[in-house]
N, C-alpha and C positions, 0 to 999 in steps of 0.2 A: 650495767652495774659491774664495778670491779670487785674482785675477790681478794682478800688478804692472802699473803704467801706465808706458809708455815716455814719458819726458819730452822735449818738443820741444827739438831741438838739444843733447840730452844725449849726451856722449861715453861709449860703453860702457867698463866697466872692463877692464883687461888680464886676460884669462882664458886659462889653460892647461888643456888637456884631457888627462887620463890615461885611456887605454883599457886595461883589464885583460883580458888574454887568456892567462893562465898556467895555466888549469885542465887537468885530465887527460881530460875528456870521457868519463868512465867510463859514464855513463848513455846516451850516444849510441852508444858502441861504435866511433866513428871520430873523427878530428879535426874537430870541428864548425866551427871558425873558418875552415877552408879548404874546406869544402863549398860548391859553387856555389849561389848564390841569384840567379836570373836568369842574367846573363852574367858574374857576378863572385863571388869568394869572400865568405862571410859577413863576415869581418873587413874586407875591402876596402869593402864597403857601409857598415859601421859607421864606418870612418875617413872615408869620403867625406861623410857627414852633417856632421862637424865641419870638414872641409876647406872645405865650401861655406858655413859659417856666418860671418857678419860679426862675431859675438860671440866667436869663438875665435881666439886669436893663435898658438898653437903646439899641437902634439900630441906626447905621449909615449906610446909603446906598451910595455906590460909583457907579456912572454911567457916561455915556457920557453927555457932556454939553447940547446937544440938547434934552436929555431925562429928564432933571432935573424937569421941570415944570410938565410934564406928570406923572412922578412917584410920585412926591410930592402930586399932586392932588389925585392920586389913593390911597395913604396912608391916606390922610385926609378924603376922602369920605367914606372910609371903616373902620374908627375907629381904625387904627393901632397906638395906643397912644404911644408906646415905640419908634417909629421912631422920633428921635430928629433932625436929619439933613439928607439932600440928597446933596451930594457933587460931584464935578467933578473929574473924574479919570485922570490918566496920560497916557503917551504913552506906558508904560509897566505895567506888572502885579505888579512889585515891587512898581512902582510909584503910582499906584492906591491903593494898600494896605497901603502905607505910608500916602496918603491923608486921608484914612479912620481912621487909628489909631490916626492921628494928630487931628482929630475932636472929639475924645472921651473925655468924662468928666475927669477932673483931679483926681476925686475920684476913678476911675476904678482901681481895683487891677489886674484884668485879662482882656484880650482882645481876643475875639473869631473872627477869620477871616474865612468867609464861601463863597463858590461859589454861586452866584445868581442863576445859572442854575442847582443847586443840591437841588431840592425841596422836596425830599421824606425822609428826616431824621426824626427820632422819638425823643420824649421827653426823652426817656431813653438814647439815644446816647448823647444828649446835657448834660444830668446830669452826666454821667460817665466821659465825657471828661473834664467838668468843675472841677469835684472833683479831677481828676488826675492832672490837671494843678495846682490846689491849692497845692497839695502835692509835685509835681515834677518841677514846674515852666514852664514846656512846655509839652503839650500832644496832640496827634493826634489819630484819629481812623484809623484803617487799617484792611484789610481783606487778608487772605492768598492767594497766587497766586496758581491757579489751572492748569495753562498751564505750559508746559516745556519751560524754557527760555534759549535762545542761544545768544552767543556773535558772532557778524558778523564783518568781516574786511571791509576795504574800497572798496574791489572788489566784495563784496556781498557773500563771502563764510563764512560758519560757522567755527569758530575757537575754540569754547569752549561752555560748558554748565554751566549755573548759578545754584548754589545750591538752589533749590526751598524751602527747609526747612527754610532758613534764609532770604527769600525774601517775602515782603508784598506789597500790593497795597494801597497806602496812600490816604485817603479821607479828607474831611473837615466836620465839623469845626475843625480848628487847633487853639488851645487855649494856650495863653502864659501869663507870667508875663508882666504886662503892660509896665513897664519901659524897660525891656529887649527887647521886640519886637519893641518898638519905636526906640531904639538905633540900633538894628540889621537892620531894614529896612532903616533907615537913612544912615547907612554905605553902604548897598547894592546899594542904589540909587546913592550915591556919587561916588562909584567905577564902576557904570554902569555894574553891574554883571548880566548875563543872567539867573537869577534864575526863576524857574517855580512854586515854592511853598514856603510858609513862613518858614517852619521848616528848609529849606536849609539856610536861613539867620541866624537862630539860630545856625546851625552847624558851620557857619563861625565864630561865636562869641565864639565857644567852649562850647556851652550849649547842653547837651544831651536831646533829646525829648523822652518822655515816650509814648509807644504805647498801646492804649486800643482797645478793640474789636469793629470793625466797623460793618457795615450792608450791606449785598449784595444788598439790594434795594436802598441804598443811592447812586444812580447813578448820574453822571453829564450828562445833556442833551447837546450833542455836535453835533450829526448827526441826520438825519431823523429817523434812526432805533432806536436811543436812545429815541426819542420822542414817538415812537410806544410802546416801552417797558414801559415807564413811564405811558402812558395812561392805559396800561393793569394793572399795579400795582395799580393805583388809583381805577380802576373799581373793582379789586379784593378786595381791602380793604373796599370798599363801606362805607367809613366814611362820616361824616356829611359835611366835606369840599368838597366832590365830588359833592354835590348837592346844595351847598350854592349859592344863587344869589349874584353875584359880579359885581360891577359897572365897 
């Protein structure tokens, strides 16, 4: 995977970040975005990565209606100044993403869409994905698949092997030209398409998405075992965020 080059004296594009945290956490059994990771909630750690990025100008958080007040207060109390709005999500991933991008400032040239339960991304990952989106209009981080992938029929039998060399596991943030992603998500919602990620909406519009190098530690916390792994990563990094007092 190629990485975009930061051009000398090049001003970054105006980029809004939409953090989607409107899921039900059914597989976790509890509200995963508010579980403590180090000294702060999972969602707070996710927000902080974008708060600290020089490539992000504002943050929009999408969550469930009953969480609006709680999350807005958490952001205010902890000085997360880039958070401009906390908005209600929809019934599907596409509806929630559309609610977020619709709330972004009109000046945004790029919009990054990120999972609220993916708190371990680095500044370097944000930078290279933004720069790639600037150059290619659509960019996502991904890591190579290390498992052998099989195709299974409706009866549960293996019928083929997927070429691992051309298969990747896509992560977030997924970053796009602002006008393109707004149009793509609007169409996906209008057609009630069962899409699970945002670059699929761009595929539908005929826009190719560029892939940059992802990070193995940029995991999404979905199950209790993911949470255990995330805690181990935070402890191993031993960064200042792990010990920060958080309201």
